[in-house]
C-alpha beads as a LAMMPS data file, in Angstrom:
LAMMPS data file: protein, C-alpha beads

121 atoms
120 bonds

1 atom types
1 bond types

-500.0 500.0 xlo xhi
-500.0 500.0 ylo yhi
-500.0 500.0 zlo zhi

Masses

1 110.0

Atoms # bond

1 1 1 -26.231 -431.384 107.426
2 1 1 -26.037 -434.946 106.129
3 1 1 -24.592 -437.710 108.278
4 1 1 -22.617 -440.588 106.867
5 1 1 -20.934 -443.638 108.369
6 1 1 -18.206 -445.791 106.847
7 1 1 -19.115 -449.504 106.913
8 1 1 -15.682 -450.277 108.404
9 1 1 -16.678 -448.504 111.632
10 1 1 -19.887 -450.509 111.965
11 1 1 -17.997 -453.703 111.116
12 1 1 -15.434 -452.946 113.850
13 1 1 -18.220 -452.612 116.423
14 1 1 -19.856 -455.835 115.241
15 1 1 -16.510 -457.671 115.329
16 1 1 -15.922 -456.506 118.919
17 1 1 -19.383 -457.575 120.070
18 1 1 -19.120 -460.947 118.371
19 1 1 -15.549 -461.734 119.386
20 1 1 -17.343 -463.641 122.122
21 1 1 -16.766 -467.215 123.195
22 1 1 -19.511 -467.358 125.833
23 1 1 -23.238 -467.443 125.001
24 1 1 -25.493 -467.715 128.041
25 1 1 -29.219 -467.682 128.637
26 1 1 -29.978 -465.449 131.619
27 1 1 -32.879 -464.830 134.012
28 1 1 -32.364 -461.045 134.110
29 1 1 -30.432 -458.372 132.221
30 1 1 -26.730 -458.699 133.034
31 1 1 -24.725 -455.484 133.296
32 1 1 -21.330 -457.141 133.795
33 1 1 -19.463 -460.294 132.803
34 1 1 -19.949 -461.743 136.286
35 1 1 -23.718 -461.263 136.132
36 1 1 -23.938 -462.764 132.632
37 1 1 -21.662 -465.698 133.353
38 1 1 -22.693 -466.455 136.929
39 1 1 -25.345 -464.412 138.751
40 1 1 -28.137 -464.652 136.140
41 1 1 -26.832 -467.580 134.062
42 1 1 -29.292 -470.445 133.631
43 1 1 -27.375 -472.294 130.923
44 1 1 -24.864 -471.721 128.175
45 1 1 -23.063 -472.764 125.043
46 1 1 -20.486 -471.482 122.560
47 1 1 -21.792 -468.916 120.068
48 1 1 -21.519 -469.145 116.305
49 1 1 -21.954 -466.173 114.005
50 1 1 -22.903 -465.377 110.451
51 1 1 -20.696 -463.197 108.268
52 1 1 -21.186 -459.448 108.537
53 1 1 -23.703 -458.234 105.971
54 1 1 -25.859 -455.254 105.093
55 1 1 -28.420 -454.540 107.799
56 1 1 -32.113 -455.341 107.475
57 1 1 -33.018 -451.665 107.914
58 1 1 -29.711 -449.956 107.077
59 1 1 -26.071 -450.075 108.088
60 1 1 -24.534 -453.451 108.917
61 1 1 -25.490 -456.568 110.882
62 1 1 -24.056 -459.823 112.160
63 1 1 -26.264 -462.778 112.928
64 1 1 -25.994 -465.013 115.968
65 1 1 -26.959 -468.502 114.874
66 1 1 -29.763 -470.482 116.514
67 1 1 -28.748 -473.072 119.104
68 1 1 -30.631 -476.148 120.201
69 1 1 -30.084 -478.415 123.172
70 1 1 -28.384 -475.803 125.366
71 1 1 -27.636 -477.441 128.727
72 1 1 -29.491 -475.813 131.615
73 1 1 -27.803 -475.817 135.042
74 1 1 -30.308 -473.717 137.009
75 1 1 -34.118 -473.620 136.849
76 1 1 -35.705 -470.279 136.036
77 1 1 -37.129 -468.167 133.232
78 1 1 -34.892 -467.107 130.364
79 1 1 -35.351 -463.423 129.508
80 1 1 -31.966 -462.381 128.088
81 1 1 -29.115 -463.681 125.932
82 1 1 -25.563 -462.764 126.938
83 1 1 -22.392 -462.734 124.844
84 1 1 -19.099 -462.504 126.723
85 1 1 -15.377 -462.956 126.239
86 1 1 -13.796 -465.297 128.784
87 1 1 -10.196 -464.217 128.086
88 1 1 -10.738 -460.690 129.397
89 1 1 -14.013 -461.229 131.299
90 1 1 -15.949 -458.640 129.328
91 1 1 -19.625 -458.372 128.595
92 1 1 -19.804 -457.974 124.824
93 1 1 -23.546 -457.858 124.042
94 1 1 -26.905 -458.452 125.755
95 1 1 -30.366 -458.687 124.225
96 1 1 -33.838 -459.704 125.324
97 1 1 -35.228 -463.085 124.282
98 1 1 -38.598 -464.734 124.137
99 1 1 -39.381 -465.664 127.724
100 1 1 -39.151 -469.390 128.387
101 1 1 -39.229 -471.425 131.596
102 1 1 -36.356 -473.906 131.897
103 1 1 -35.516 -476.658 134.369
104 1 1 -32.156 -477.691 135.786
105 1 1 -30.641 -480.687 133.974
106 1 1 -32.851 -479.951 130.971
107 1 1 -32.139 -478.213 127.697
108 1 1 -33.351 -475.092 125.921
109 1 1 -33.317 -473.736 122.399
110 1 1 -32.389 -470.208 121.371
111 1 1 -33.501 -468.737 118.077
112 1 1 -31.278 -466.846 115.680
113 1 1 -30.933 -463.100 116.159
114 1 1 -28.688 -460.300 114.918
115 1 1 -26.844 -457.269 116.193
116 1 1 -27.341 -454.350 113.815
117 1 1 -25.604 -450.982 113.536
118 1 1 -27.900 -448.657 111.627
119 1 1 -26.762 -445.779 109.464
120 1 1 -26.982 -442.361 111.138
121 1 1 -30.093 -440.323 110.435

Bonds

1 1 1 2
2 1 2 3
3 1 3 4
4 1 4 5
5 1 5 6
6 1 6 7
7 1 7 8
8 1 8 9
9 1 9 10
10 1 10 11
11 1 11 12
12 1 12 13
13 1 13 14
14 1 14 15
15 1 15 16
16 1 16 17
17 1 17 18
18 1 18 19
19 1 19 20
20 1 20 21
21 1 21 22
22 1 22 23
23 1 23 24
24 1 24 25
25 1 25 26
26 1 26 27
27 1 27 28
28 1 28 29
29 1 29 30
30 1 30 31
31 1 31 32
32 1 32 33
33 1 33 34
34 1 34 35
35 1 35 36
36 1 36 37
37 1 37 38
38 1 38 39
39 1 39 40
40 1 40 41
41 1 41 42
42 1 42 43
43 1 43 44
44 1 44 45
45 1 45 46
46 1 46 47
47 1 47 48
48 1 48 49
49 1 49 50
50 1 50 51
51 1 51 52
52 1 52 53
53 1 53 54
54 1 54 55
55 1 55 56
56 1 56 57
57 1 57 58
58 1 58 59
59 1 59 60
60 1 60 61
61 1 61 62
62 1 62 63
63 1 63 64
64 1 64 65
65 1 65 66
66 1 66 67
67 1 67 68
68 1 68 69
69 1 69 70
70 1 70 71
71 1 71 72
72 1 72 73
73 1 73 74
74 1 74 75
75 1 75 76
76 1 76 77
77 1 77 78
78 1 78 79
79 1 79 80
80 1 80 81
81 1 81 82
82 1 82 83
83 1 83 84
84 1 84 85
85 1 85 86
86 1 86 87
87 1 87 88
88 1 88 89
89 1 89 90
90 1 90 91
91 1 91 92
92 1 92 93
93 1 93 94
94 1 94 95
95 1 95 96
96 1 96 97
97 1 97 98
98 1 98 99
99 1 99 100
100 1 100 101
101 1 101 102
102 1 102 103
103 1 103 104
104 1 104 105
105 1 105 106
106 1 106 107
107 1 107 108
108 1 108 109
109 1 109 110
110 1 110 111
111 1 111 112
112 1 112 113
113 1 113 114
114 1 114 115
115 1 115 116
116 1 116 117
117 1 117 118
118 1 118 119
119 1 119 120
120 1 120 121
């Protein structure tokens, strides 16, 4: 039996994940808004996103744009990027990042990445 997905469903998921106004660099994988915006937060900024487009492999994707000069409040090692929505305190998306040591009162850069919803197989 073939499987098929309407792009509108993938786009709805991508829009939910990227309806975020909080983009934090974290020292561990957050599993809640509190962990991503407080417990593991090393520094943060406001996210900016690309338009939704066809995925690199299949399906649909939405890029998170690179950020430079992100203010760091707490020293540690960045291992994860967190997207959250402050209005309803929800974790929207978490991904791993290239590990980088950061120092309080310094800055960090985060490369571009994308969330992708692949077609069913």
